C-alpha positions as CSV (number, residue, x, y, z in Angstrom):
1,M,37.4,-169.4,-121.3
2,P,38.9,-172.9,-120.8
3,V,36.7,-175.8,-119.6
4,Y,38.0,-178.2,-116.9
5,F,36.6,-181.5,-115.9
6,F,36.3,-182.6,-112.3
7,D,36.3,-186.4,-112.0
8,I,35.3,-188.0,-108.7
9,Q,36.7,-191.1,-107.1
10,D,34.6,-192.2,-104.1
11,G,35.8,-195.5,-102.8
12,D,35.3,-198.0,-105.6
13,E,33.0,-195.6,-107.5
14,F,34.4,-193.4,-110.3
15,I,32.3,-190.6,-111.7
16,E,33.7,-189.0,-114.9
17,D,32.7,-185.3,-115.4
18,E,31.3,-185.0,-118.9
19,V,30.1,-181.4,-118.6
20,G,33.0,-179.5,-117.2
21,L,33.3,-176.1,-115.6
22,E,34.7,-172.9,-117.1
23,C,37.5,-171.5,-115.1
24,E,39.6,-168.5,-115.9
25,T,42.8,-169.4,-113.9
26,Y,44.5,-172.4,-112.3
27,A,43.7,-170.7,-109.0
28,T,40.0,-170.9,-109.8
29,V,40.4,-174.6,-110.7
30,R,42.1,-175.3,-107.4
31,K,39.5,-173.4,-105.4
32,A,36.6,-175.2,-107.1
33,A,38.1,-178.7,-106.6
34,I,38.9,-178.1,-102.9
35,A,35.5,-176.4,-102.2
36,A,33.6,-179.4,-103.7
37,L,35.1,-182.0,-101.4
38,P,33.3,-181.1,-98.1
39,D,29.9,-181.0,-99.9
40,M,30.5,-184.4,-101.5
41,A,31.7,-185.9,-98.2
42,Q,28.6,-184.7,-96.4
43,A,26.4,-186.2,-99.1
44,V,27.8,-189.7,-98.8
45,M,28.5,-189.7,-95.0
46,P,30.3,-193.0,-94.8
47,D,29.2,-195.9,-92.7
48,S,32.8,-196.9,-92.1
49,D,35.5,-195.3,-90.1
50,H,37.8,-194.8,-93.1
51,H,36.7,-193.1,-96.3
52,A,38.4,-191.0,-99.0
53,I,37.1,-188.9,-101.8
54,T,39.3,-187.6,-104.5
55,V,38.7,-184.9,-107.2
56,T,41.0,-185.1,-110.3
57,V,40.8,-182.2,-112.7
58,R,41.4,-182.6,-116.4
59,D,42.0,-179.9,-118.9
60,E,40.3,-179.8,-122.3
61,A,43.1,-182.0,-123.8
62,G,42.4,-184.6,-121.2
63,R,45.6,-184.0,-119.2
64,R,45.3,-184.4,-115.4
65,I,46.4,-181.0,-113.9
66,F,45.2,-181.1,-110.3
67,T,44.2,-183.6,-107.6
68,A,42.7,-182.9,-104.2
69,S,41.5,-185.5,-101.6
70,L,39.6,-185.5,-98.4
71,T,40.1,-188.4,-96.0
72,L,38.0,-189.4,-93.0
73,N,39.7,-191.5,-90.3
74,A,37.7,-192.1,-87.2
75,Q,38.6,-194.3,-84.3
76,W,37.6,-194.8,-80.7
77,S,40.3,-193.9,-78.1
78,D,41.8,-196.8,-76.0
79,S,39.8,-195.7,-72.9
80,N,36.5,-196.8,-74.4
């Protein structure tokens, strides 16, 4: 079964996946990348009002095949 690597970009921090995850299909790769984002966001709960986390998936040859991002934008309404 093919192994895919899920690299993380969290602000200025880049974490390269050196272990990988076996996935049978591209649909499984997509699902795993998207499912990981909320857990990562909750773990780093930003102190700012703007924060983005991106997962980029590489195949065994090192080609980028999928990217998913989760962005937080928080702001007070004008009435406050």
